[in-house]
N, CA, C, O and the ligand as a Tripos MOL2 file, in Angstrom:
@<TRIPOS>MOLECULE
protein
  273   271    69     0     0
PROTEIN
NO_CHARGES

@<TRIPOS>ATOM
      1 N          63.2220   21.8640   28.2990 N.3       1 MET1
      2 CA         62.7640   22.9080   29.2400 C.3       1 MET1
      3 C          61.6730   23.7510   28.5610 C.2       1 MET1
      4 O          61.9340   24.4180   27.5610 O.2       1 MET1
      5 N          60.4820   23.7160   29.0970 N.am      2 ALA2
      6 CA         59.2870   24.3640   28.4140 C.3       2 ALA2
      7 C          59.4850   25.9280   28.7200 C.2       2 ALA2
      8 O          59.8400   26.3700   29.8130 O.2       2 ALA2
      9 N          59.2180   26.6370   27.6640 N.am      3 GLN3
     10 CA         59.4210   28.1010   27.7670 C.3       3 GLN3
     11 C          58.0990   28.7410   27.7130 C.2       3 GLN3
     12 O          58.0040   29.9510   27.9220 O.2       3 GLN3
     13 N          57.0670   28.0120   27.4450 N.am      4 ASN4
     14 CA         55.7320   28.5690   27.4320 C.3       4 ASN4
     15 C          55.1430   28.9600   28.7200 C.2       4 ASN4
     16 O          55.4370   28.3210   29.7300 O.2       4 ASN4
     17 N          54.3360   29.9590   28.7680 N.am      5 LYS5
     18 CA         53.8940   30.3190   29.9710 C.3       5 LYS5
     19 C          52.3520   29.9840   29.9910 C.2       5 LYS5
     20 O          51.7440   29.9920   31.0610 O.2       5 LYS5
     21 N          51.7690   29.7090   28.8780 N.am      6 ARG6
     22 CA         50.3660   29.2780   28.7570 C.3       6 ARG6
     23 C          50.2160   27.8550   28.4280 C.2       6 ARG6
     24 O          51.0140   27.3160   27.6610 O.2       6 ARG6
     25 N          49.2710   27.2330   28.9460 N.am      7 PHE7
     26 CA         49.0740   25.8800   28.6830 C.3       7 PHE7
     27 C          48.3340   25.6110   27.3290 C.2       7 PHE7
     28 O          47.5560   26.4460   26.8680 O.2       7 PHE7
     29 N          48.5700   24.5500   26.7710 N.am      8 ALA8
     30 CA         47.7560   24.1290   25.6180 C.3       8 ALA8
     31 C          47.0150   22.8630   25.8810 C.2       8 ALA8
     32 O          47.4890   22.0290   26.6530 O.2       8 ALA8
     33 N          45.8860   22.6800   25.2840 N.am      9 CYS9
     34 CA         45.0380   21.5280   25.6150 C.3       9 CYS9
     35 C          45.6090   20.3200   24.7170 C.2       9 CYS9
     36 O          45.8910   20.4870   23.5300 O.2       9 CYS9
     37 N          45.7450   19.1670   25.3410 N.am     10 GLY10
     38 CA         46.1710   17.9900   24.7850 C.3      10 GLY10
     39 C          45.1480   17.4280   23.6680 C.2      10 GLY10
     40 O          45.5230   16.7580   22.7060 O.2      10 GLY10
     41 N          44.0060   17.7370   23.8830 N.am     11 GLU11
     42 CA         42.9760   17.1660   23.0790 C.3      11 GLU11
     43 C          42.6980   18.0580   21.7800 C.2      11 GLU11
     44 O          42.8070   17.5900   20.6460 O.2      11 GLU11
     45 N          42.3430   19.3380   22.0300 N.am     12 CYS12
     46 CA         42.0280   20.0960   20.8760 C.3      12 CYS12
     47 C          43.0710   21.1540   20.4780 C.2      12 CYS12
     48 O          42.8510   21.9420   19.5590 O.2      12 CYS12
     49 N          44.2280   21.1540   21.1990 N.am     13 HIS13
     50 CA         45.3390   22.0350   20.9620 C.3      13 HIS13
     51 C          45.0840   23.4800   21.2020 C.2      13 HIS13
     52 O          45.9600   24.2940   20.9060 O.2      13 HIS13
     53 N          43.9990   23.8470   21.6950 N.am     14 LEU14
     54 CA         43.6710   25.2680   22.1270 C.3      14 LEU14
     55 C          44.6810   25.7130   23.1150 C.2      14 LEU14
     56 O          44.9950   25.0040   24.0710 O.2      14 LEU14
     57 N          45.2240   26.9530   22.8800 N.am     15 ILE15
     58 CA         46.1400   27.5300   23.6950 C.3      15 ILE15
     59 C          45.2570   28.3880   24.7730 C.2      15 ILE15
     60 O          44.5080   29.3120   24.4550 O.2      15 ILE15
     61 N          45.4650   27.9460   26.0230 N.am     16 LEU16
     62 CA         44.7360   28.5310   27.1120 C.3      16 LEU16
     63 C          45.0400   29.9370   27.5310 C.2      16 LEU16
     64 O          46.1690   30.3660   27.2900 O.2      16 LEU16
     65 N          44.2130   30.6600   28.0980 N.am     17 GLN17
     66 CA         44.4260   32.0580   28.5050 C.3      17 GLN17
     67 C          45.3990   31.9080   29.8030 C.2      17 GLN17
     68 O          45.5330   30.8640   30.4400 O.2      17 GLN17
     69 N          45.9990   33.0380   30.0560 N.am     18 ASP18
     70 CA         47.0100   33.1290   31.1960 C.3      18 ASP18
     71 C          46.2700   32.5980   32.4270 C.2      18 ASP18
     72 O          45.0920   32.8790   32.6460 O.2      18 ASP18
     73 N          47.0580   31.7740   33.2650 N.am     19 SER19
     74 CA         46.5270   31.3000   34.5540 C.3      19 SER19
     75 C          45.3730   30.3900   34.4400 C.2      19 SER19
     76 O          44.7050   30.1590   35.4480 O.2      19 SER19
     77 N          45.0530   29.8110   33.2270 N.am     20 VAL20
     78 CA         43.9340   28.8650   33.0780 C.3      20 VAL20
     79 C          44.6910   27.4980   32.8200 C.2      20 VAL20
     80 O          45.5720   27.4300   31.9620 O.2      20 VAL20
     81 N          44.3570   26.5260   33.5110 N.am     21 ASP21
     82 CA         45.0510   25.2180   33.4950 C.3      21 ASP21
     83 C          44.1610   24.0760   33.0220 C.2      21 ASP21
     84 O          44.5300   22.9050   33.1130 O.2      21 ASP21
     85 N          42.9230   24.4510   32.4890 N.am     22 GLN22
     86 CA         42.1020   23.3350   32.0520 C.3      22 GLN22
     87 C          41.2450   23.7890   30.8590 C.2      22 GLN22
     88 O          40.6030   24.8310   30.9920 O.2      22 GLN22
     89 N          41.1810   23.1480   29.7800 N.am     23 CYS23
     90 CA         40.4740   23.5010   28.5960 C.3      23 CYS23
     91 C          39.0740   23.5150   28.8100 C.2      23 CYS23
     92 O          38.5770   22.5030   29.3060 O.2      23 CYS23
     93 N          38.2770   24.5700   28.5010 N.am     24 MET24
     94 CA         36.8690   24.6470   28.7860 C.3      24 MET24
     95 C          36.1420   23.6400   28.0060 C.2      24 MET24
     96 O          35.0770   23.1680   28.4040 O.2      24 MET24
     97 N          36.7470   23.2770   26.8090 N.am     25 HIS25
     98 CA         35.9740   22.4120   25.8430 C.3      25 HIS25
     99 C          36.2750   20.9700   26.2040 C.2      25 HIS25
    100 O          35.4470   20.1160   25.8870 O.2      25 HIS25
    101 N          37.3380   20.6360   26.8120 N.am     26 CYS26
    102 CA         37.7090   19.2930   27.0530 C.3      26 CYS26
    103 C          38.0260   19.1210   28.6000 C.2      26 CYS26
    104 O          39.1920   19.1330   28.9950 O.2      26 CYS26
    105 N          37.0120   18.9680   29.4090 N.am     27 PRO27
    106 CA         37.2580   19.0230   30.8700 C.3      27 PRO27
    107 C          38.0630   17.7980   31.3900 C.2      27 PRO27
    108 O          38.6830   17.8750   32.4510 O.2      27 PRO27
    109 N          38.0490   16.7310   30.6790 N.am     28 SER28
    110 CA         38.9820   15.6630   31.1020 C.3      28 SER28
    111 C          40.2130   15.4010   30.4650 C.2      28 SER28
    112 O          40.8360   14.3550   30.6480 O.2      28 SER28
    113 N          40.6290   16.4210   29.6370 N.am     29 SER29
    114 CA         41.7830   16.3620   28.8490 C.3      29 SER29
    115 C          43.1350   16.8620   29.5670 C.2      29 SER29
    116 O          43.0400   17.8390   30.3100 O.2      29 SER29
    117 N          44.2690   16.3040   29.4040 N.am     30 PRO30
    118 CA         45.3870   16.8540   30.0400 C.3      30 PRO30
    119 C          45.8440   18.1940   29.3530 C.2      30 PRO30
    120 O          45.4360   18.4440   28.2180 O.2      30 PRO30
    121 N          46.6090   18.9870   29.9560 N.am     31 VAL31
    122 CA         47.0810   20.2290   29.4130 C.3      31 VAL31
    123 C          48.6050   20.1780   29.6080 C.2      31 VAL31
    124 O          49.1310   19.4500   30.4490 O.2      31 VAL31
    125 N          49.2850   20.9950   28.7810 N.am     32 THR32
    126 CA         50.7630   20.9430   28.9490 C.3      32 THR32
    127 C          51.3540   22.2460   28.4860 C.2      32 THR32
    128 O          50.8300   22.9600   27.6300 O.2      32 THR32
    129 N          52.5510   22.5250   29.1480 N.am     33 LEU33
    130 CA         53.3270   23.7530   28.6310 C.3      33 LEU33
    131 C          54.3090   23.3300   27.5520 C.2      33 LEU33
    132 O          55.0390   24.1720   27.0300 O.2      33 LEU33
    133 N          54.3500   22.0100   27.1920 N.am     34 ASP34
    134 CA         55.2560   21.5480   26.1840 C.3      34 ASP34
    135 C          54.6210   21.5510   24.7910 C.2      34 ASP34
    136 O          54.2360   20.4960   24.2880 O.2      34 ASP34
    137 N          54.5070   22.7260   24.1620 N.am     35 TRP35
    138 CA         53.8360   22.8460   22.9100 C.3      35 TRP35
    139 C          54.6560   23.7090   22.0110 C.2      35 TRP35
    140 O          55.4620   24.4900   22.5170 O.2      35 TRP35
    141 N          54.5180   23.6340   20.7530 N.am     36 SER36
    142 CA         55.2190   24.5820   19.8290 C.3      36 SER36
    143 C          54.3880   24.8040   18.6260 C.2      36 SER36
    144 O          53.5300   24.0000   18.2590 O.2      36 SER36
    145 N          54.6790   25.9800   17.9850 N.am     37 GLY37
    146 CA         53.9370   26.3470   16.8670 C.3      37 GLY37
    147 C          52.5900   27.0380   17.1840 C.2      37 GLY37
    148 O          51.6610   26.4740   17.7610 O.2      37 GLY37
    149 N          52.5800   28.2590   16.7680 N.am     38 TYR38
    150 CA         51.3440   29.0070   17.1360 C.3      38 TYR38
    151 C          50.4830   29.4100   15.8920 C.2      38 TYR38
    152 O          50.9450   30.0150   14.9250 O.2      38 TYR38
    153 N          49.2570   29.0340   16.0130 N.am     39 VAL39
    154 CA         48.3900   29.5720   14.8630 C.3      39 VAL39
    155 C          47.1160   30.1560   15.3510 C.2      39 VAL39
    156 O          46.4360   29.5940   16.2090 O.2      39 VAL39
    157 N          46.7930   31.2970   14.7950 N.am     40 LEU40
    158 CA         45.5270   32.0730   15.1810 C.3      40 LEU40
    159 C          44.5450   31.8290   14.1800 C.2      40 LEU40
    160 O          44.7050   32.3360   13.0690 O.2      40 LEU40
    161 N          43.4670   31.0610   14.4420 N.am     41 ILE41
    162 CA         42.4240   30.8720   13.5990 C.3      41 ILE41
    163 C          41.2480   31.8240   13.8430 C.2      41 ILE41
    164 O          40.5860   31.8430   14.8800 O.2      41 ILE41
    165 N          41.0600   32.6090   12.7810 N.am     42 MET42
    166 CA         40.1230   33.7790   12.8280 C.3      42 MET42
    167 C          38.7530   33.1910   12.4860 C.2      42 MET42
    168 O          37.7520   33.3990   13.1730 O.2      42 MET42
    169 N          38.7750   32.4750   11.4250 N.am     43 ASP43
    170 CA         37.4870   32.0570   10.7510 C.3      43 ASP43
    171 C          37.7180   30.6060   10.4020 C.2      43 ASP43
    172 O          38.1300   30.2530    9.2970 O.2      43 ASP43
    173 N          37.4560   29.8390   11.3230 N.am     44 PHE44
    174 CA         37.7320   28.2460   11.1500 C.3      44 PHE44
    175 C          37.0880   27.6510    9.9080 C.2      44 PHE44
    176 O          37.6730   26.7500    9.3080 O.2      44 PHE44
    177 N          35.9060   28.1140    9.4890 N.am     45 GLU45
    178 CA         35.2350   27.5880    8.4910 C.3      45 GLU45
    179 C          35.9520   27.8190    7.0630 C.2      45 GLU45
    180 O          35.7560   27.0800    6.0990 O.2      45 GLU45
    181 N          36.7140   28.8180    7.0530 N.am     46 ARG46
    182 CA         37.4170   29.1650    5.8050 C.3      46 ARG46
    183 C          38.8750   28.9800    5.8990 C.2      46 ARG46
    184 O          39.6040   29.3200    4.9670 O.2      46 ARG46
    185 N          39.3670   28.4160    7.0630 N.am     47 SER47
    186 CA         40.8560   28.2840    7.2600 C.3      47 SER47
    187 C          41.2540   26.8980    6.8140 C.2      47 SER47
    188 O          40.6620   25.9240    7.2790 O.2      47 SER47
    189 N          42.2410   26.7600    5.9230 N.am     48 GLU48
    190 CA         42.8000   25.4810    5.5300 C.3      48 GLU48
    191 C          43.5130   24.8490    6.6790 C.2      48 GLU48
    192 O          43.4130   23.6340    6.8540 O.2      48 GLU48
    193 N          44.2660   25.6410    7.5150 N.am     49 VAL49
    194 CA         44.9560   25.0710    8.5980 C.3      49 VAL49
    195 C          43.8890   24.5890    9.6240 C.2      49 VAL49
    196 O          44.1070   23.5690   10.2770 O.2      49 VAL49
    197 N          42.8690   25.2200    9.7620 N.am     50 ALA50
    198 CA         41.8400   24.6390   10.7090 C.3      50 ALA50
    199 C          41.2270   23.2680   10.2780 C.2      50 ALA50
    200 O          40.9920   22.3660   11.0820 O.2      50 ALA50
    201 N          41.0000   23.1970    8.9840 N.am     51 GLN51
    202 CA         40.5030   21.9500    8.4660 C.3      51 GLN51
    203 C          41.5960   20.7880    8.5810 C.2      51 GLN51
    204 O          41.2960   19.6270    8.8610 O.2      51 GLN51
    205 N          42.7970   21.1950    8.3540 N.am     52 ARG52
    206 CA         43.8200   20.1870    8.5700 C.3      52 ARG52
    207 C          44.0040   19.6700    9.9360 C.2      52 ARG52
    208 O          44.3190   18.5010   10.1570 O.2      52 ARG52
    209 N          43.8010   20.5660   10.8620 N.am     53 LEU53
    210 CA         43.9800   20.2440   12.3210 C.3      53 LEU53
    211 C          42.6820   19.8440   12.8550 C.2      53 LEU53
    212 O          42.6240   19.5680   14.0530 O.2      53 LEU53
    213 N          41.6540   19.7760   12.1480 N.am     54 ASN54
    214 CA         40.2240   19.4030   12.7230 C.3      54 ASN54
    215 C          39.8190   20.3820   13.7230 C.2      54 ASN54
    216 O          39.2350   20.0030   14.7380 O.2      54 ASN54
    217 N          40.1010   21.7030   13.5040 N.am     55 ILE55
    218 CA         39.6760   22.6560   14.5590 C.3      55 ILE55
    219 C          38.3860   23.1780   14.2690 C.2      55 ILE55
    220 O          38.1510   23.6410   13.1530 O.2      55 ILE55
    221 N          37.4780   23.1460   15.2170 N.am     56 GLU56
    222 CA         36.0170   23.5000   15.0180 C.3      56 GLU56
    223 C          35.6220   24.6810   15.7030 C.2      56 GLU56
    224 O          34.4340   24.9640   15.8610 O.2      56 GLU56
    225 N          36.6820   25.4770   16.1720 N.am     57 ARG57
    226 CA         36.2970   26.7620   16.8120 C.3      57 ARG57
    227 C          37.3980   27.7790   16.4700 C.2      57 ARG57
    228 O          38.5580   27.3990   16.3090 O.2      57 ARG57
    229 N          37.0570   29.0160   16.3650 N.am     58 SER58
    230 CA         38.0850   30.0090   16.1700 C.3      58 SER58
    231 C          38.8960   30.1670   17.4540 C.2      58 SER58
    232 O          38.3530   29.9020   18.5260 O.2      58 SER58
    233 N          40.1330   30.5740   17.4110 N.am     59 GLY59
    234 CA         40.9650   30.8260   18.5710 C.3      59 GLY59
    235 C          42.4550   30.5920   18.2970 C.2      59 GLY59
    236 O          42.8910   30.5240   17.1480 O.2      59 GLY59
    237 N          43.1990   30.4740   19.3530 N.am     60 GLU60
    238 CA         44.6310   30.3100   19.3420 C.3      60 GLU60
    239 C          44.9610   28.8990   19.4760 C.2      60 GLU60
    240 O          44.5300   28.2940   20.4570 O.2      60 GLU60
    241 N          45.7030   28.2770   18.5740 N.am     61 TYR61
    242 CA         46.0740   26.8680   18.7550 C.3      61 TYR61
    243 C          47.5650   26.6140   18.6460 C.2      61 TYR61
    244 O          48.3020   27.3820   18.0270 O.2      61 TYR61
    245 N          47.9940   25.5270   19.2570 N.am     62 ALA62
    246 CA         49.3920   25.0690   19.1110 C.3      62 ALA62
    247 C          49.4400   24.0420   18.0000 C.2      62 ALA62
    248 O          48.5590   23.1960   17.8430 O.2      62 ALA62
    249 N          50.5100   24.1580   17.2420 N.am     63 LEU63
    250 CA         50.5630   23.0940   16.1230 C.3      63 LEU63
    251 C          51.0340   21.7550   16.6320 C.2      63 LEU63
    252 O          50.5460   20.7130   16.1970 O.2      63 LEU63
    253 N          52.0060   21.7750   17.5750 N.am     64 LYS64
    254 CA         52.4660   20.5080   18.2230 C.3      64 LYS64
    255 C          52.3340   20.5970   19.5760 C.2      64 LYS64
    256 O          52.7660   21.5760   20.1850 O.2      64 LYS64
    257 N          51.7030   19.5470   20.2000 N.am     65 VAL65
    258 CA         51.5150   19.3960   21.6360 C.3      65 VAL65
    259 C          51.9910   18.0710   22.0230 C.2      65 VAL65
    260 O          51.6390   17.0290   21.4680 O.2      65 VAL65
    261 N          52.8490   18.1630   23.0500 N.am     66 SER66
    262 CA         53.4840   16.8870   23.7050 C.3      66 SER66
    263 C          52.9100   16.6900   25.0820 C.2      66 SER66
    264 O          53.0850   17.4890   26.0010 O.2      66 SER66
    265 N          52.1840   15.5270   25.1730 N.am     67 ILE67
    266 CA         51.7150   15.0160   26.4260 C.3      67 ILE67
    267 C          52.6260   13.9440   26.9420 C.2      67 ILE67
    268 O          52.8460   12.9570   26.2400 O.2      67 ILE67
    269 N          53.1650   14.0770   28.1160 N.am     68 ARG68
    270 CA         53.9590   12.9470   28.6970 C.3      68 ARG68
    271 C          53.1290   12.1110   29.6080 C.2      68 ARG68
    272 O          53.6240   11.1360   30.1740 O.2      68 ARG68
    273 ZN         40.5320   21.2120   24.4770 Zn       69 ZN69
@<TRIPOS>BOND
     1     1     2 1
     2     2     3 1
     3     3     4 2
     4     3     5 am
     5     5     6 1
     6     6     7 1
     7     7     8 2
     8     7     9 am
     9     9    10 1
    10    10    11 1
    11    11    12 2
    12    11    13 am
    13    13    14 1
    14    14    15 1
    15    15    16 2
    16    15    17 am
    17    17    18 1
    18    18    19 1
    19    19    20 2
    20    19    21 am
    21    21    22 1
    22    22    23 1
    23    23    24 2
    24    23    25 am
    25    25    26 1
    26    26    27 1
    27    27    28 2
    28    27    29 am
    29    29    30 1
    30    30    31 1
    31    31    32 2
    32    31    33 am
    33    33    34 1
    34    34    35 1
    35    35    36 2
    36    35    37 am
    37    37    38 1
    38    38    39 1
    39    39    40 2
    40    39    41 am
    41    41    42 1
    42    42    43 1
    43    43    44 2
    44    43    45 am
    45    45    46 1
    46    46    47 1
    47    47    48 2
    48    47    49 am
    49    49    50 1
    50    50    51 1
    51    51    52 2
    52    51    53 am
    53    53    54 1
    54    54    55 1
    55    55    56 2
    56    55    57 am
    57    57    58 1
    58    58    59 1
    59    59    60 2
    60    59    61 am
    61    61    62 1
    62    62    63 1
    63    63    64 2
    64    63    65 am
    65    65    66 1
    66    66    67 1
    67    67    68 2
    68    67    69 am
    69    69    70 1
    70    70    71 1
    71    71    72 2
    72    71    73 am
    73    73    74 1
    74    74    75 1
    75    75    76 2
    76    75    77 am
    77    77    78 1
    78    78    79 1
    79    79    80 2
    80    79    81 am
    81    81    82 1
    82    82    83 1
    83    83    84 2
    84    83    85 am
    85    85    86 1
    86    86    87 1
    87    87    88 2
    88    87    89 am
    89    89    90 1
    90    90    91 1
    91    91    92 2
    92    91    93 am
    93    93    94 1
    94    94    95 1
    95    95    96 2
    96    95    97 am
    97    97    98 1
    98    98    99 1
    99    99   100 2
   100    99   101 am
   101   101   102 1
   102   102   103 1
   103   103   104 2
   104   103   105 am
   105   105   106 1
   106   106   107 1
   107   107   108 2
   108   107   109 am
   109   109   110 1
   110   110   111 1
   111   111   112 2
   112   111   113 am
   113   113   114 1
   114   114   115 1
   115   115   116 2
   116   115   117 am
   117   117   118 1
   118   118   119 1
   119   119   120 2
   120   119   121 am
   121   121   122 1
   122   122   123 1
   123   123   124 2
   124   123   125 am
   125   125   126 1
   126   126   127 1
   127   127   128 2
   128   127   129 am
   129   129   130 1
   130   130   131 1
   131   131   132 2
   132   131   133 am
   133   133   134 1
   134   134   135 1
   135   135   136 2
   136   135   137 am
   137   137   138 1
   138   138   139 1
   139   139   140 2
   140   139   141 am
   141   141   142 1
   142   142   143 1
   143   143   144 2
   144   143   145 am
   145   145   146 1
   146   146   147 1
   147   147   148 2
   148   147   149 am
   149   149   150 1
   150   150   151 1
   151   151   152 2
   152   151   153 am
   153   153   154 1
   154   154   155 1
   155   155   156 2
   156   155   157 am
   157   157   158 1
   158   158   159 1
   159   159   160 2
   160   159   161 am
   161   161   162 1
   162   162   163 1
   163   163   164 2
   164   163   165 am
   165   165   166 1
   166   166   167 1
   167   167   168 2
   168   167   169 am
   169   169   170 1
   170   170   171 1
   171   171   172 2
   172   171   173 am
   173   173   174 1
   174   174   175 1
   175   175   176 2
   176   175   177 am
   177   177   178 1
   178   178   179 1
   179   179   180 2
   180   179   181 am
   181   181   182 1
   182   182   183 1
   183   183   184 2
   184   183   185 am
   185   185   186 1
   186   186   187 1
   187   187   188 2
   188   187   189 am
   189   189   190 1
   190   190   191 1
   191   191   192 2
   192   191   193 am
   193   193   194 1
   194   194   195 1
   195   195   196 2
   196   195   197 am
   197   197   198 1
   198   198   199 1
   199   199   200 2
   200   199   201 am
   201   201   202 1
   202   202   203 1
   203   203   204 2
   204   203   205 am
   205   205   206 1
   206   206   207 1
   207   207   208 2
   208   207   209 am
   209   209   210 1
   210   210   211 1
   211   211   212 2
   212   211   213 am
   213   213   214 1
   214   214   215 1
   215   215   216 2
   216   215   217 am
   217   217   218 1
   218   218   219 1
   219   219   220 2
   220   219   221 am
   221   221   222 1
   222   222   223 1
   223   223   224 2
   224   223   225 am
   225   225   226 1
   226   226   227 1
   227   227   228 2
   228   227   229 am
   229   229   230 1
   230   230   231 1
   231   231   232 2
   232   231   233 am
   233   233   234 1
   234   234   235 1
   235   235   236 2
   236   235   237 am
   237   237   238 1
   238   238   239 1
   239   239   240 2
   240   239   241 am
   241   241   242 1
   242   242   243 1
   243   243   244 2
   244   243   245 am
   245   245   246 1
   246   246   247 1
   247   247   248 2
   248   247   249 am
   249   249   250 1
   250   250   251 1
   251   251   252 2
   252   251   253 am
   253   253   254 1
   254   254   255 1
   255   255   256 2
   256   255   257 am
   257   257   258 1
   258   258   259 1
   259   259   260 2
   260   259   261 am
   261   261   262 1
   262   262   263 1
   263   263   264 2
   264   263   265 am
   265   265   266 1
   266   266   267 1
   267   267   268 2
   268   267   269 am
   269   269   270 1
   270   270   271 1
   271   271   272 2
@<TRIPOS>SUBSTRUCTURE
     1 MET1         2 RESIDUE 1 A MET
     2 ALA2         6 RESIDUE 1 A ALA
     3 GLN3        10 RESIDUE 1 A GLN
     4 ASN4        14 RESIDUE 1 A ASN
     5 LYS5        18 RESIDUE 1 A LYS
     6 ARG6        22 RESIDUE 1 A ARG
     7 PHE7        26 RESIDUE 1 A PHE
     8 ALA8        30 RESIDUE 1 A ALA
     9 CYS9        34 RESIDUE 1 A CYS
    10 GLY10       38 RESIDUE 1 A GLY
    11 GLU11       42 RESIDUE 1 A GLU
    12 CYS12       46 RESIDUE 1 A CYS
    13 HIS13       50 RESIDUE 1 A HIS
    14 LEU14       54 RESIDUE 1 A LEU
    15 ILE15       58 RESIDUE 1 A ILE
    16 LEU16       62 RESIDUE 1 A LEU
    17 GLN17       66 RESIDUE 1 A GLN
    18 ASP18       70 RESIDUE 1 A ASP
    19 SER19       74 RESIDUE 1 A SER
    20 VAL20       78 RESIDUE 1 A VAL
    21 ASP21       82 RESIDUE 1 A ASP
    22 GLN22       86 RESIDUE 1 A GLN
    23 CYS23       90 RESIDUE 1 A CYS
    24 MET24       94 RESIDUE 1 A MET
    25 HIS25       98 RESIDUE 1 A HIS
    26 CYS26      102 RESIDUE 1 A CYS
    27 PRO27      106 RESIDUE 1 A PRO
    28 SER28      110 RESIDUE 1 A SER
    29 SER29      114 RESIDUE 1 A SER
    30 PRO30      118 RESIDUE 1 A PRO
    31 VAL31      122 RESIDUE 1 A VAL
    32 THR32      126 RESIDUE 1 A THR
    33 LEU33      130 RESIDUE 1 A LEU
    34 ASP34      134 RESIDUE 1 A ASP
    35 TRP35      138 RESIDUE 1 A TRP
    36 SER36      142 RESIDUE 1 A SER
    37 GLY37      146 RESIDUE 1 A GLY
    38 TYR38      150 RESIDUE 1 A TYR
    39 VAL39      154 RESIDUE 1 A VAL
    40 LEU40      158 RESIDUE 1 A LEU
    41 ILE41      162 RESIDUE 1 A ILE
    42 MET42      166 RESIDUE 1 A MET
    43 ASP43      170 RESIDUE 1 A ASP
    44 PHE44      174 RESIDUE 1 A PHE
    45 GLU45      178 RESIDUE 1 A GLU
    46 ARG46      182 RESIDUE 1 A ARG
    47 SER47      186 RESIDUE 1 A SER
    48 GLU48      190 RESIDUE 1 A GLU
    49 VAL49      194 RESIDUE 1 A VAL
    50 ALA50      198 RESIDUE 1 A ALA
    51 GLN51      202 RESIDUE 1 A GLN
    52 ARG52      206 RESIDUE 1 A ARG
    53 LEU53      210 RESIDUE 1 A LEU
    54 ASN54      214 RESIDUE 1 A ASN
    55 ILE55      218 RESIDUE 1 A ILE
    56 GLU56      222 RESIDUE 1 A GLU
    57 ARG57      226 RESIDUE 1 A ARG
    58 SER58      230 RESIDUE 1 A SER
    59 GLY59      234 RESIDUE 1 A GLY
    60 GLU60      238 RESIDUE 1 A GLU
    61 TYR61      242 RESIDUE 1 A TYR
    62 ALA62      246 RESIDUE 1 A ALA
    63 LEU63      250 RESIDUE 1 A LEU
    64 LYS64      254 RESIDUE 1 A LYS
    65 VAL65      258 RESIDUE 1 A VAL
    66 SER66      262 RESIDUE 1 A SER
    67 ILE67      266 RESIDUE 1 A ILE
    68 ARG68      270 RESIDUE 1 A ARG
    69 ZN69       273 GROUP 0 **** ****
């Protein structure tokens, strides 16, 4: 049972804003409420987490995203 109210992008793991159901960066990617782990990337160029997750933009990201 998903408890999240915001969707996460299945492609880049970006957590979308309230009532947004499509990632603006990945127009053909599926989104899901089934995600866990939250990370806020303030400065992706200096963030180890961002490098590990291949994040190329600052923002809010889910660590795990499950697309069924
Ligand atoms: Zn995306």
